[in-house]
Backbone of each chain as ProteinMPNN parsed JSONL, in Angstrom:
{"seq_chain_A": "XXXXXXXXXXXXXXXXXXXXXXXXXXXXXXXXXXXXXXXXXXXXXXXXXXXXXXXXXXXXXXXXXXXXXXXXXXXXXX", "coords_chain_A": {"N_chain_A": [[125.365, 180.941, -11.298], [123.087, 182.443, -9.395], [120.15, 181.299, -7.961], [116.588, 182.065, -6.689], [114.334, 179.643, -4.598], [111.192, 178.318, -4.693], [108.563, 176.271, -2.918], [105.236, 174.512, -3.446], [102.547, 173.469, -1.811], [101.513, 169.821, -2.391], [103.61, 168.998, -3.401], [105.955, 170.605, -1.876], [105.109, 169.567, 0.863], [106.622, 166.591, -0.409], [108.757, 167.439, -0.758], [109.621, 168.625, 1.455], [110.678, 170.841, 1.729], [110.108, 174.165, 1.903], [111.583, 176.398, 0.384], [114.504, 177.381, -1.102], [117.975, 178.014, -2.192], [119.845, 177.807, -5.11], [122.669, 176.89, -6.356], [123.356, 177.583, -9.583], [124.75, 176.774, -13.563], [125.056, 179.697, -15.444], [122.628, 180.933, -17.033], [120.425, 178.819, -18.094], [117.603, 176.442, -18.254], [114.047, 177.205, -16.83], [113.222, 174.046, -16.725], [115.247, 172.591, -16.643], [116.417, 173.425, -14.328], [114.567, 172.54, -12.718], [114.501, 169.375, -13.961], [116.879, 168.878, -12.605], [116.573, 168.859, -9.824], [114.643, 167.282, -9.18], [115.934, 165.109, -9.414], [118.21, 165.305, -8.341], [116.323, 164.8, -5.832], [115.51, 162.577, -5.791], [112.725, 161.913, -6.684], [109.675, 161.482, -8.014], [107.008, 163.451, -10.071], [104.273, 164.585, -11.485], [102.943, 166.589, -14.384], [104.131, 169.589, -13.136], [103.988, 173.481, -12.285], [105.461, 175.601, -13.653], [106.925, 178.919, -12.361], [108.757, 182.307, -13.175], [110.006, 184.833, -11.435], [107.346, 184.852, -10.131], [105.826, 185.128, -12.327], [103.514, 182.641, -14.766], [105.61, 180.358, -17.044], [107.889, 178.744, -19.932], [108.895, 175.661, -20.619], [110.789, 176.481, -21.157], [111.812, 178.381, -20.444], [114.655, 181.112, -20.111], [116.989, 181.047, -17.047], [117.458, 184.16, -14.946], [120.088, 185.587, -13.551], [119.432, 186.017, -9.708], [116.732, 185.451, -10.47], [113.324, 184.264, -8.516], [112.274, 181.114, -9.11], [109.301, 179.482, -8.838], [107.617, 175.788, -7.647], [105.351, 174.154, -8.372], [102.173, 172.678, -8.005], [98.988, 171.822, -9.916], [97.003, 174.389, -9.826], [94.748, 175.124, -7.133], [92.555, 176.844, -6.58], [89.361, 178.542, -4.989]], "CA_chain_A": [[124.364, 181.752, -10.563], [122.149, 181.657, -7.778], [118.635, 181.658, -8.139], [116.143, 181.049, -5.559], [113.19, 177.913, -5.827], [109.57, 178.198, -3.732], [108.146, 175.021, -3.375], [104.015, 174.734, -2.824], [101.566, 172.533, -1.609], [102.285, 168.931, -2.274], [105.506, 169.731, -3.847], [106.242, 171.387, -0.6], [104.875, 168.398, 1.852], [107.501, 166.073, -1.012], [110.439, 167.424, -0.762], [110.239, 168.538, 2.804], [111.187, 171.842, 1.639], [109.407, 175.0, 1.185], [111.881, 177.256, -0.039], [115.575, 176.889, -1.358], [118.96, 178.482, -2.209], [120.602, 177.056, -5.162], [123.794, 177.359, -7.458], [123.702, 176.641, -11.237], [124.964, 177.256, -14.341], [124.581, 180.443, -16.348], [121.953, 180.658, -18.781], [119.565, 177.151, -17.72], [116.502, 176.77, -18.155], [113.806, 176.784, -15.828], [113.574, 173.239, -17.204], [116.981, 172.044, -16.845], [116.295, 173.464, -13.169], [113.577, 170.899, -12.031], [114.514, 168.126, -13.921], [117.677, 168.462, -12.008], [115.331, 169.15, -8.314], [113.579, 165.422, -8.953], [117.091, 163.862, -9.879], [118.912, 165.443, -6.911], [115.707, 164.805, -4.097], [114.781, 161.125, -5.895], [111.477, 162.489, -6.735], [108.824, 161.875, -9.291], [105.775, 164.969, -9.389], [103.465, 165.209, -12.485], [102.165, 168.359, -13.816], [104.45, 170.393, -11.963], [103.591, 174.082, -13.161], [106.948, 176.321, -13.162], [106.323, 179.768, -12.364], [109.247, 183.127, -12.223], [109.176, 185.675, -10.735], [105.751, 185.458, -9.886], [104.9, 184.991, -13.895], [104.376, 181.703, -15.609], [106.725, 180.861, -17.813], [107.296, 177.903, -20.422], [110.157, 174.804, -19.444], [112.159, 176.195, -21.878], [112.129, 180.075, -20.11], [116.289, 181.001, -19.585], [116.506, 181.942, -15.622], [118.764, 184.496, -15.022], [120.792, 185.522, -11.812], [118.485, 186.217, -8.558], [115.345, 185.247, -10.393], [112.457, 182.925, -7.82], [111.408, 180.771, -9.185], [108.35, 178.261, -8.234], [106.91, 175.394, -8.758], [103.988, 173.665, -7.474], [101.255, 171.281, -8.615], [98.239, 172.996, -11.132], [95.823, 175.268, -8.331], [93.102, 174.597, -7.028], [91.346, 177.157, -5.441], [87.816, 179.757, -5.053]], "C_chain_A": [[123.612, 180.99, -9.742], [121.224, 182.077, -8.087], [117.922, 180.973, -6.712], [115.004, 180.441, -6.198], [112.031, 177.959, -4.497], [108.899, 177.175, -4.363], [106.442, 175.298, -2.564], [103.452, 173.972, -2.436], [101.723, 171.201, -1.599], [102.834, 168.643, -2.6], [106.311, 169.685, -2.758], [106.223, 169.944, 0.743], [105.985, 167.068, 1.117], [108.532, 166.356, -0.362], [110.206, 167.772, 0.922], [110.667, 169.709, 3.007], [110.499, 173.318, 1.499], [110.113, 175.939, 0.831], [113.499, 175.974, 0.022], [116.879, 177.494, -2.365], [120.052, 178.165, -3.154], [121.553, 177.807, -5.873], [123.361, 176.86, -8.901], [124.291, 177.376, -11.599], [124.479, 178.349, -14.964], [123.565, 180.18, -17.805], [120.603, 179.407, -19.014], [118.27, 177.148, -18.015], [115.716, 175.917, -17.017], [113.261, 175.418, -15.998], [114.437, 171.873, -16.606], [116.814, 171.739, -14.434], [115.467, 172.257, -12.025], [113.822, 170.289, -12.761], [116.368, 167.923, -12.881], [117.372, 168.781, -10.104], [115.491, 167.516, -8.246], [114.529, 164.734, -9.352], [117.601, 163.735, -8.332], [117.847, 164.445, -5.413], [114.701, 162.912, -4.543], [113.763, 161.139, -6.011], [110.444, 161.917, -7.803], [107.52, 162.766, -8.997], [105.339, 164.752, -11.125], [102.832, 166.46, -12.509], [102.839, 169.693, -13.295], [103.976, 172.237, -13.097], [104.69, 175.117, -12.679], [106.485, 178.287, -13.701], [108.034, 181.108, -12.345], [109.455, 184.283, -12.144], [108.0, 186.578, -10.151], [104.831, 184.846, -11.102], [105.126, 183.314, -14.513], [105.436, 181.749, -16.774], [106.807, 178.731, -18.659], [108.346, 176.843, -19.896], [111.618, 175.229, -20.171], [113.09, 178.102, -21.527], [113.753, 179.303, -19.608], [116.363, 181.741, -18.578], [118.12, 183.04, -15.581], [119.054, 184.934, -14.008], [119.909, 186.412, -10.367], [117.261, 185.951, -8.723], [114.479, 184.524, -9.325], [111.792, 182.462, -8.319], [110.278, 179.656, -8.914], [107.706, 177.293, -8.99], [106.115, 174.713, -7.92], [102.772, 172.934, -8.485], [99.856, 172.34, -8.706], [96.826, 173.159, -9.688], [94.044, 174.842, -8.287], [92.084, 175.681, -5.935], [90.391, 177.983, -5.94], [86.936, 177.971, -4.778]], "O_chain_A": [[123.441, 179.809, -9.442], [121.173, 183.223, -8.536], [118.264, 180.039, -5.989], [114.618, 180.446, -7.367], [112.337, 177.534, -3.382], [108.637, 176.986, -5.551], [106.27, 175.961, -1.541], [104.099, 173.026, -2.885], [102.255, 170.966, -0.514], [103.0, 167.483, -2.221], [107.241, 168.888, -2.63], [107.214, 169.525, 1.34], [106.353, 166.326, 2.028], [109.132, 165.669, 0.464], [110.768, 166.962, 1.658], [111.07, 170.008, 4.131], [110.434, 173.438, 0.276], [109.36, 176.913, 0.824], [113.736, 174.87, 0.513], [116.59, 177.345, -3.552], [121.182, 178.123, -2.667], [121.474, 179.02, -6.062], [123.066, 175.687, -9.129], [124.649, 178.392, -11.004], [123.279, 178.21, -15.196], [123.65, 179.628, -18.902], [119.993, 179.266, -20.074], [117.81, 178.289, -17.979], [116.014, 174.863, -16.457], [112.42, 175.377, -15.1], [114.226, 170.699, -16.302], [116.954, 170.797, -13.654], [115.739, 171.547, -11.057], [112.648, 169.919, -12.756], [116.826, 166.811, -12.615], [118.336, 168.864, -9.343], [116.187, 166.79, -7.537], [114.222, 163.605, -9.737], [117.549, 162.831, -7.498], [118.281, 163.775, -4.477], [113.785, 162.33, -3.963], [113.294, 160.198, -5.372], [110.982, 162.239, -8.862], [107.029, 162.815, -7.869], [106.26, 164.789, -11.941], [102.38, 167.185, -11.623], [102.188, 170.714, -13.069], [103.726, 172.207, -14.302], [104.803, 175.433, -11.494], [106.021, 178.759, -14.739], [108.671, 180.84, -11.326], [108.933, 184.931, -13.052], [107.714, 187.744, -9.88], [103.714, 184.33, -11.06], [106.209, 182.764, -14.713], [105.959, 182.733, -17.296], [106.164, 177.771, -18.236], [108.741, 177.042, -18.748], [112.777, 174.829, -20.057], [114.088, 178.697, -21.933], [114.111, 178.207, -19.175], [116.008, 182.916, -18.662], [119.272, 182.835, -15.962], [118.172, 184.731, -13.173], [120.015, 187.639, -10.356], [116.473, 186.022, -7.781], [115.3, 183.67, -8.992], [110.634, 182.878, -8.353], [110.9, 178.609, -8.733], [107.309, 177.356, -10.153], [106.291, 174.757, -6.703], [102.835, 172.835, -9.71], [99.622, 173.292, -7.962], [96.136, 172.398, -9.01], [93.004, 174.534, -8.868], [91.304, 175.457, -5.009], [90.387, 178.253, -7.141], [85.71, 177.893, -4.698]]}, "seq_chain_B": "XXXXXXXXXXXXXXXXXXXXXXXXXXXXXXXXXXXXXXXXXXXXXXXXXXXXXXXXXXXXXXXXXXXXXXXXXXXXXXXXXXXXXXXXXXXXXXXXXXXXXXXXXXXXXXXXXXXXXXXXXXXXXXXXXXXXXXXXXXXXXXXXX", "coords_chain_B": {"N_chain_B": [[87.989, 199.121, -7.048], [89.35, 196.097, -5.115], [90.593, 193.587, -3.766], [91.217, 190.544, -2.0], [93.005, 188.997, 0.244], [92.633, 186.397, 2.846], [93.209, 185.851, 6.382], [90.792, 185.125, 8.342], [88.141, 183.897, 9.101], [84.997, 185.442, 6.529], [81.637, 186.44, 5.903], [79.819, 186.685, 3.73], [77.854, 188.465, 2.182], [77.703, 190.394, 4.175], [80.143, 191.743, 3.723], [79.72, 192.225, 0.939], [78.219, 194.275, 1.201], [79.219, 196.714, 3.055], [81.011, 197.28, 1.291], [80.036, 198.139, -0.984], [78.901, 200.848, 0.488], [81.108, 202.356, 0.826], [81.167, 203.042, -1.55], [80.962, 205.221, -4.334], [79.047, 204.601, -6.839], [76.318, 205.176, -7.019], [73.329, 205.817, -8.577], [74.815, 205.284, -11.342], [75.358, 202.727, -11.494], [73.921, 200.051, -12.539], [73.878, 197.261, -12.536], [74.688, 194.19, -10.119], [76.384, 191.693, -10.207], [77.196, 188.249, -8.626], [79.29, 186.181, -6.865], [79.713, 183.337, -4.496], [81.428, 181.085, -3.266], [81.342, 178.981, -1.042], [82.529, 176.91, 1.619], [81.793, 173.408, 1.946], [80.26, 169.363, 2.868], [80.873, 167.907, 1.922], [82.966, 165.481, -1.238], [83.492, 164.737, -4.176], [84.205, 161.511, -3.789], [84.037, 161.402, -0.246], [83.446, 162.481, 2.503], [84.085, 165.152, 3.872], [85.829, 167.029, 6.151], [87.397, 169.498, 6.806], [89.078, 171.925, 5.951], [92.844, 173.381, 5.043], [94.26, 176.283, 2.89], [96.329, 176.514, 1.148], [98.443, 179.891, 0.304], [100.278, 181.51, -2.92], [102.273, 183.962, -1.554], [102.392, 187.502, -2.668], [102.569, 186.73, -5.739], [99.711, 185.434, -5.79], [98.574, 187.386, -5.145], [99.438, 189.256, -7.479], [98.106, 188.26, -9.625], [95.598, 187.977, -8.697], [95.236, 190.806, -8.433], [95.846, 191.656, -11.594], [94.057, 190.577, -13.23], [91.434, 191.194, -12.111], [91.869, 194.169, -13.134], [91.641, 193.626, -15.916], [89.762, 192.908, -16.194], [88.331, 194.951, -15.918], [88.928, 197.166, -17.693], [88.145, 195.452, -19.683], [85.041, 195.075, -19.13], [84.126, 197.535, -19.007], [83.52, 197.781, -16.299], [82.367, 199.27, -13.162], [83.174, 198.569, -10.677], [85.263, 196.669, -9.114], [85.144, 193.403, -6.921], [86.85, 191.043, -4.517], [87.499, 188.541, -3.043], [89.741, 186.457, -0.652], [89.805, 183.375, 0.856], [92.668, 182.009, 3.276], [94.257, 179.227, 4.404], [92.469, 177.82, 7.789], [89.604, 176.645, 7.013], [86.645, 176.111, 7.604], [83.898, 174.146, 7.52], [81.525, 174.797, 5.523], [81.699, 178.31, 6.234], [82.772, 180.894, 3.319], [84.386, 180.756, 1.306], [85.798, 181.849, -0.832], [85.061, 185.122, -2.745], [83.189, 187.057, -5.417], [82.802, 190.206, -6.617], [80.868, 191.865, -9.093], [80.557, 194.724, -11.295], [78.09, 197.184, -12.746], [77.126, 198.707, -15.685], [75.267, 198.017, -17.188], [73.587, 194.528, -17.352], [74.497, 192.251, -18.551], [77.538, 192.649, -18.759], [77.766, 192.86, -16.247], [77.594, 189.637, -14.98], [78.563, 188.698, -17.46], [81.657, 189.204, -16.318], [81.549, 188.314, -13.881], [82.075, 185.41, -13.936], [83.632, 185.584, -15.917], [86.414, 186.158, -14.13], [86.007, 184.525, -11.905], [86.882, 181.964, -13.014], [89.235, 182.597, -14.158], [90.046, 182.749, -12.118], [90.607, 180.383, -11.093], [91.143, 178.844, -12.589], [94.025, 180.123, -12.654], [94.71, 180.617, -10.535], [97.455, 181.264, -8.083], [96.432, 178.695, -5.454], [96.251, 176.474, -3.72], [94.348, 173.072, -2.048], [93.985, 171.47, 0.545], [92.547, 168.788, 1.486], [90.019, 168.0, 5.097], [89.626, 164.37, 5.304], [87.603, 162.264, 6.149], [89.036, 159.64, 5.439], [91.412, 160.958, 6.138], [93.945, 163.17, 5.502], [93.854, 165.044, 2.039], [95.445, 166.117, -0.765], [94.021, 168.283, -2.771], [93.682, 167.048, -6.232], [92.657, 169.243, -8.873], [90.251, 171.172, -10.303], [87.558, 171.514, -10.865], [85.807, 171.383, -13.941], [84.244, 174.797, -14.293], [82.758, 175.672, -17.284]], "CA_chain_B": [[88.036, 197.463, -6.679], [89.045, 195.767, -4.207], [92.046, 192.703, -4.047], [92.196, 190.827, -0.818], [93.621, 187.578, 0.603], [91.948, 187.173, 4.451], [92.723, 184.018, 6.919], [90.018, 185.514, 8.903], [86.47, 184.31, 8.511], [84.413, 186.61, 6.421], [80.447, 187.203, 5.763], [80.007, 187.716, 1.888], [76.9, 188.875, 2.265], [78.225, 191.647, 5.185], [81.239, 192.173, 2.485], [79.789, 193.682, -0.296], [77.163, 195.56, 1.554], [79.973, 197.056, 3.335], [81.692, 197.915, 0.344], [78.81, 198.824, -1.428], [78.323, 201.77, 1.405], [82.431, 202.711, 0.492], [81.178, 203.17, -3.32], [79.599, 206.517, -5.224], [77.856, 204.782, -8.399], [74.518, 205.093, -6.834], [73.141, 206.247, -10.335], [75.258, 204.8, -12.576], [75.261, 201.407, -11.544], [71.906, 199.113, -12.727], [73.53, 195.293, -12.077], [75.696, 193.855, -9.756], [76.634, 190.282, -10.028], [77.904, 188.303, -6.765], [79.74, 184.951, -7.223], [80.461, 182.989, -3.216], [82.451, 180.016, -2.976], [81.533, 178.699, -0.284], [82.806, 174.583, 1.864], [80.642, 172.012, 1.25], [80.95, 168.584, 3.851], [81.344, 166.527, 0.472], [83.406, 166.484, -2.229], [82.923, 163.027, -5.257], [83.948, 160.252, -3.232], [84.353, 161.515, 0.71], [82.65, 163.194, 3.245], [85.191, 166.465, 4.169], [85.22, 167.808, 7.777], [87.416, 171.268, 7.353], [89.544, 172.273, 5.281], [93.809, 174.342, 3.896], [94.208, 176.318, 2.029], [97.718, 177.715, 1.114], [98.71, 180.447, -1.48], [102.005, 181.479, -3.087], [102.08, 185.261, -1.145], [102.822, 188.019, -3.664], [102.584, 186.038, -6.589], [98.357, 185.328, -5.535], [98.231, 189.008, -4.818], [99.641, 190.349, -8.101], [97.721, 187.986, -10.432], [94.127, 188.215, -8.985], [94.603, 192.359, -9.063], [95.686, 191.791, -12.907], [93.014, 189.613, -13.59], [90.458, 191.957, -12.118], [92.272, 194.861, -13.567], [91.886, 193.652, -17.115], [88.201, 192.413, -15.69], [87.363, 196.763, -15.52], [88.667, 197.799, -18.763], [87.181, 194.213, -20.763], [83.81, 194.999, -19.226], [83.708, 198.758, -18.803], [83.321, 197.608, -14.367], [82.476, 200.85, -12.237], [83.967, 198.141, -9.816], [85.004, 194.891, -8.584], [85.268, 193.428, -4.847], [87.634, 189.589, -4.571], [88.081, 188.458, -1.29], [89.944, 185.149, -0.718], [89.738, 182.821, 2.516], [93.033, 180.784, 3.044], [94.339, 178.803, 6.103], [91.994, 176.536, 8.335], [88.873, 177.125, 7.093], [85.821, 175.239, 8.661], [82.961, 173.57, 6.795], [79.858, 176.435, 5.804], [82.32, 179.275, 5.935], [82.784, 181.371, 2.888], [86.311, 180.388, 0.877], [85.691, 183.529, -2.733], [83.368, 186.193, -2.998], [83.59, 187.659, -6.38], [80.948, 190.822, -6.833], [81.571, 193.224, -10.275], [79.397, 196.426, -10.292], [78.391, 197.686, -14.152], [75.965, 199.88, -15.813], [74.322, 197.116, -17.444], [73.748, 192.978, -16.136], [75.922, 191.763, -18.996], [78.378, 192.977, -18.547], [78.081, 192.182, -14.915], [77.532, 188.638, -15.164], [80.213, 187.916, -17.956], [83.028, 189.738, -15.572], [82.297, 187.714, -12.751], [81.766, 184.647, -14.48], [85.124, 185.343, -16.441], [86.546, 186.804, -13.13], [85.815, 183.552, -11.377], [87.431, 180.597, -13.781], [90.147, 182.244, -14.244], [90.727, 182.519, -10.575], [89.969, 178.77, -10.643], [92.666, 177.885, -13.322], [95.359, 180.442, -12.876], [95.601, 181.803, -9.382], [97.856, 180.535, -7.191], [95.502, 178.234, -4.506], [95.607, 175.054, -3.147], [92.904, 173.68, -1.143], [93.658, 170.529, 0.994], [90.483, 169.005, 2.237], [90.501, 166.99, 6.187], [88.427, 164.046, 5.248], [86.788, 161.223, 7.557], [89.577, 159.075, 5.422], [92.972, 161.374, 6.228], [94.077, 164.634, 4.718], [94.075, 165.099, 1.021], [95.326, 167.798, -1.352], [92.747, 168.617, -4.335], [94.667, 167.433, -7.548], [92.285, 169.67, -9.566], [89.324, 171.982, -9.517], [85.912, 170.249, -11.819], [85.183, 172.578, -14.958], [83.286, 175.385, -14.636], [81.631, 175.926, -18.236]], "C_chain_B": [[89.306, 197.491, -5.92], [89.973, 194.291, -3.702], [91.992, 192.348, -2.273], [92.308, 189.366, -0.265], [92.612, 187.954, 2.493], [92.378, 185.205, 5.074], [91.588, 184.36, 7.751], [88.252, 185.259, 8.391], [85.841, 185.068, 7.788], [82.857, 185.388, 5.997], [80.661, 187.257, 4.261], [79.293, 189.016, 1.754], [77.204, 190.383, 3.079], [79.139, 192.364, 3.927], [80.898, 193.469, 1.517], [78.801, 194.974, 0.241], [78.592, 196.781, 2.316], [80.973, 197.747, 3.046], [81.832, 198.901, -0.29], [78.912, 200.065, -1.04], [79.266, 202.804, 0.572], [82.111, 203.672, -0.909], [80.182, 204.725, -3.571], [79.586, 205.652, -6.017], [77.161, 204.569, -8.244], [74.192, 205.934, -8.429], [73.597, 206.139, -11.525], [75.317, 203.509, -12.845], [73.736, 200.511, -11.855], [72.476, 197.906, -12.623], [74.99, 195.074, -11.182], [75.798, 192.136, -9.781], [77.413, 189.752, -8.953], [78.545, 186.325, -7.773], [80.264, 185.069, -5.405], [80.761, 181.667, -3.278], [82.076, 179.207, -1.492], [81.501, 176.911, 0.165], [81.549, 173.985, 2.321], [81.883, 170.591, 2.456], [80.981, 167.752, 2.89], [82.293, 166.832, -1.003], [83.101, 163.98, -2.987], [82.917, 161.838, -4.45], [84.096, 160.079, -1.044], [84.059, 162.427, 1.833], [83.706, 164.293, 4.281], [84.096, 166.961, 5.644], [86.333, 169.165, 8.204], [88.554, 170.938, 5.639], [91.037, 172.86, 5.137], [93.211, 175.116, 3.112], [95.12, 177.266, 1.666], [97.164, 178.641, -0.607], [100.263, 180.204, -1.466], [101.388, 183.299, -2.658], [102.507, 186.649, -2.519], [102.357, 187.997, -5.208], [100.547, 186.244, -7.456], [97.811, 187.106, -5.881], [98.21, 189.988, -6.256], [98.968, 189.699, -9.008], [95.872, 188.336, -10.037], [94.021, 189.592, -8.633], [94.798, 192.433, -11.259], [94.209, 191.384, -13.541], [92.086, 190.165, -13.31], [90.769, 193.179, -12.926], [91.968, 194.608, -15.098], [90.265, 193.502, -17.099], [87.521, 194.276, -16.417], [87.595, 196.924, -16.477], [88.121, 196.457, -20.01], [85.87, 194.993, -20.594], [83.032, 196.057, -19.212], [83.084, 198.173, -16.911], [83.083, 199.061, -14.498], [83.554, 200.051, -11.104], [83.818, 196.511, -9.704], [85.629, 194.458, -7.367], [85.822, 191.499, -5.145], [88.434, 189.664, -3.469], [88.223, 186.833, -1.345], [90.523, 184.801, 0.45], [91.374, 181.882, 2.158], [93.491, 181.083, 4.491], [93.286, 177.972, 6.226], [90.599, 177.356, 7.604], [87.459, 175.646, 6.694], [84.462, 174.946, 8.088], [81.772, 175.089, 6.977], [80.608, 177.488, 5.752], [82.601, 178.91, 4.489], [84.465, 181.174, 2.565], [86.42, 181.456, 0.007], [84.941, 184.139, -2.048], [85.054, 187.354, -3.893], [82.276, 188.632, -6.729], [82.106, 191.795, -8.32], [80.038, 194.424, -10.868], [79.595, 197.156, -12.01], [77.047, 198.499, -13.973], [74.878, 199.241, -16.267], [74.324, 195.44, -17.28], [74.453, 192.058, -17.678], [76.952, 191.721, -19.105], [79.094, 192.419, -17.066], [78.39, 190.657, -14.886], [78.967, 188.64, -15.929], [80.81, 188.023, -16.696], [83.113, 188.98, -14.242], [82.542, 186.505, -12.845], [83.23, 184.206, -14.953], [86.378, 185.151, -14.81], [86.95, 185.207, -12.131], [86.383, 182.278, -11.415], [88.135, 181.368, -13.969], [91.025, 182.272, -13.167], [91.008, 180.728, -10.438], [91.131, 177.786, -11.191], [94.072, 178.507, -13.924], [95.981, 180.674, -11.92], [95.775, 180.799, -8.391], [97.46, 180.081, -5.669], [95.797, 177.47, -4.929], [95.054, 174.704, -2.127], [93.648, 171.867, -0.725], [93.085, 170.186, 2.119], [90.873, 167.73, 3.365], [89.438, 165.691, 5.398], [88.331, 162.806, 6.58], [87.89, 159.92, 7.069], [90.815, 159.476, 5.949], [92.721, 162.168, 5.964], [94.013, 164.558, 2.993], [94.35, 165.967, 0.23], [94.203, 167.521, -2.954], [93.875, 168.444, -5.381], [94.266, 168.253, -8.88], [90.947, 169.956, -9.798], [88.726, 171.423, -11.038], [85.522, 171.864, -12.364], [84.001, 173.718, -14.727], [82.318, 176.006, -15.575], [81.182, 174.113, -18.694]], "O_chain_B": [[90.138, 198.399, -5.921], [89.448, 194.147, -2.598], [92.381, 193.119, -1.395], [91.356, 188.637, -0.543], [92.198, 188.971, 3.05], [92.121, 184.079, 4.648], [91.205, 183.221, 8.016], [87.472, 185.943, 7.728], [85.949, 186.105, 8.441], [82.863, 184.165, 5.854], [81.604, 187.833, 3.718], [79.696, 190.131, 1.422], [76.898, 191.431, 2.509], [78.791, 193.381, 3.326], [81.257, 194.629, 1.316], [78.689, 196.137, -0.146], [78.66, 197.835, 1.682], [81.678, 198.486, 3.733], [82.614, 199.84, -0.44], [79.044, 200.822, -2.002], [78.833, 203.731, -0.114], [82.67, 204.724, -1.217], [79.103, 205.092, -3.106], [80.782, 205.691, -6.305], [76.658, 203.714, -8.972], [75.014, 206.528, -9.126], [73.133, 206.628, -12.555], [75.334, 203.026, -13.977], [72.687, 200.569, -11.214], [71.579, 197.064, -12.589], [76.074, 195.597, -11.438], [74.949, 191.53, -9.126], [78.204, 190.466, -8.337], [78.238, 185.714, -8.797], [80.834, 186.032, -4.89], [79.685, 181.081, -3.395], [83.117, 178.865, -0.931], [80.92, 175.986, -0.402], [80.576, 174.311, 3.001], [83.078, 170.566, 2.752], [81.176, 166.59, 3.246], [82.373, 167.876, -1.651], [82.806, 162.859, -2.573], [81.9, 161.153, -4.332], [84.219, 158.977, -0.508], [84.874, 163.349, 1.842], [83.938, 163.977, 5.448], [82.932, 167.127, 6.008], [86.339, 169.749, 9.287], [88.622, 170.097, 4.743], [90.373, 173.794, 4.688], [92.081, 174.981, 2.641], [94.968, 178.485, 1.753], [96.458, 178.502, -1.606], [101.065, 179.517, -0.833], [100.422, 183.829, -3.206], [103.129, 186.102, -3.429], [101.89, 188.967, -5.804], [100.117, 186.68, -8.524], [96.983, 187.666, -6.6], [97.505, 190.984, -6.421], [98.913, 190.548, -9.897], [95.069, 188.803, -10.844], [92.859, 189.952, -8.445], [94.07, 193.073, -12.018], [93.503, 192.074, -14.278], [91.257, 189.933, -14.19], [89.793, 193.422, -13.634], [92.077, 195.682, -15.689], [89.598, 193.998, -18.007], [86.563, 194.543, -17.143], [86.508, 196.975, -17.051], [87.761, 196.776, -21.143], [85.427, 195.574, -21.585], [81.806, 196.043, -19.317], [81.908, 198.445, -16.67], [83.377, 199.839, -15.406], [84.549, 200.634, -10.675], [82.992, 195.635, -9.958], [86.549, 195.082, -6.838], [85.169, 190.797, -5.918], [89.399, 190.307, -3.057], [87.388, 186.052, -1.8], [91.392, 185.425, 1.058], [91.468, 181.207, 1.133], [93.414, 182.015, 5.292], [92.912, 177.333, 5.242], [90.556, 178.585, 7.648], [87.425, 174.705, 5.9], [83.744, 175.915, 8.333], [81.413, 175.879, 7.851], [80.121, 178.074, 4.785], [82.712, 177.766, 4.047], [85.434, 181.369, 3.298], [87.444, 182.102, 0.229], [84.303, 183.864, -1.032], [86.178, 187.823, -3.716], [81.145, 188.236, -7.012], [83.281, 192.136, -8.451], [78.839, 194.562, -10.622], [80.66, 197.541, -12.492], [76.308, 198.82, -13.043], [73.729, 199.585, -15.988], [75.469, 195.087, -16.997], [74.943, 190.973, -17.366], [77.494, 190.724, -19.58], [80.174, 191.903, -16.777], [79.588, 190.405, -14.751], [80.087, 188.604, -15.419], [80.621, 187.109, -15.893], [84.133, 188.874, -13.561], [83.267, 186.091, -11.941], [83.863, 183.182, -14.694], [87.009, 184.12, -14.574], [88.096, 184.941, -11.769], [86.493, 181.528, -10.445], [87.862, 180.789, -15.02], [92.223, 181.993, -13.108], [91.655, 180.159, -9.559], [91.715, 176.777, -10.797], [94.844, 178.128, -14.805], [97.189, 180.9, -11.855], [95.024, 179.938, -7.934], [97.893, 180.724, -4.713], [95.831, 177.268, -6.143], [94.994, 175.483, -1.175], [93.799, 171.091, -1.669], [92.998, 170.728, 3.221], [91.603, 166.782, 3.076], [88.409, 166.139, 4.891], [88.953, 162.692, 7.636], [87.947, 159.025, 7.912], [91.527, 158.539, 6.312], [91.534, 162.49, 5.948], [94.28, 163.377, 2.772], [93.551, 166.902, 0.276], [93.938, 166.645, -3.777], [94.787, 169.257, -5.537], [95.007, 168.217, -9.863], [90.215, 169.003, -9.527], [89.361, 171.039, -12.021], [85.182, 172.906, -11.804], [82.846, 173.412, -15.023], [81.344, 176.663, -15.206], [80.266, 173.885, -19.484]]}, "name": "protein", "num_of_chains": 2, "seq": "XXXXXXXXXXXXXXXXXXXXXXXXXXXXXXXXXXXXXXXXXXXXXXXXXXXXXXXXXXXXXXXXXXXXXXXXXXXXXXXXXXXXXXXXXXXXXXXXXXXXXXXXXXXXXXXXXXXXXXXXXXXXXXXXXXXXXXXXXXXXXXXXXXXXXXXXXXXXXXXXXXXXXXXXXXXXXXXXXXXXXXXXXXXXXXXXXXXXXXXXXXXXXXXXXXXXXXXXXXXXXXX"}
């Protein structure tokens, strides 16, 4: 299945891209996708926040086709 | 209720007056609470010369709307105004404005604080500060309580 990914802030800079579309196995968790990304890109990144369709999710959240996944560092607005 | 993300500088106090002019809460409103966050020229360790604020278009507005909507219900507010800057921000410019209107001060104070703390802890904005020793992402917000 295909999902889209958006990266923000320091993670976006570290990866050198703001978004990506990836093909992954059905029913994969958002954490499994994250582990795949850091392995493929050979990066280390602590305290990543995970969202699916613009809502915060737990790492064990299972993805569906067409989901928009967000990965980013802790927020610092205000 | 109005939620807005803005790239252009704003004057928080002028925005409050402009918004208030369009409201019809006179006679019902007994309390207004306001928080304005403004760009400093220092942090814990550096002199700051400017800042860039990034957000997650769509998610940021969605979560601000949800927080404001919940506050209206929880605190029985008459109205809420939230403005937040993104993009390049200069020293002394306003970054965020939260204003709440209610019948009594308890609800106005509590809701303004609650909205601000939720914004700081969960709404997707990220600050990158320009310092005299280079540009650095802010890694966490200081606790508000």
